[in-house]
Steps between C-alpha positions, in 0.01 A plus 500: 500500500617836364655579837666159525670541159557876533278594204395862493199646316727651234633148427160359401455299286796292617595155378713286728602142426567282804737211444497391861461678831843665470529583130272755337545687175310821434407600146627845405458489123236630262140402568425355157396140439826422317720651772319307775516173302873551441554564873306187596699293252823624662372415846386151402765405248802641327608838628684566175368393162730300274505645148677405179705770329224543240227532766712751690554701183123501431420604856745790488348615169141482631300794629395312816836497674563766762804375694693178471807353666660219300747252649744327266684210657455177691184490711686288754749784562504692829422822316176357362396307813594759763437827313290474185226263623448649848482851357259380231265364766464833677517745209172538311583786266775318314462191283781251571625268228796273446663335202 
C-alpha cells in the first residue's frame, strides 16, 4: 500500500482521506487531536467556517490561533468558490473562515 500511494518511511504516520478512487487528500497539519478533528471536519463538511464578527474577534484574540485566512464577501462569488474553498480543503496549517 505504501508503494501504491508513494508513502516513504519518513512520511509515517500519514493520514490520507479518500473521497473516491480519483480524489485523495493528504493531511499535512499538526498531529494533535484538535488539528486532526478540524481537518476531518473540512473534508466532510464546510471547508471554511462561518463566523460572526464577534466570534471572529474572539478567535483573533485567543491564544489558540496560529494562522487564519478570513474571507469577507458573498460565498456564492467566484473568488470564494474557486479560490478560498479549494485552497481551504488542501491547506492544513491555516484556519479558513468567512463572514
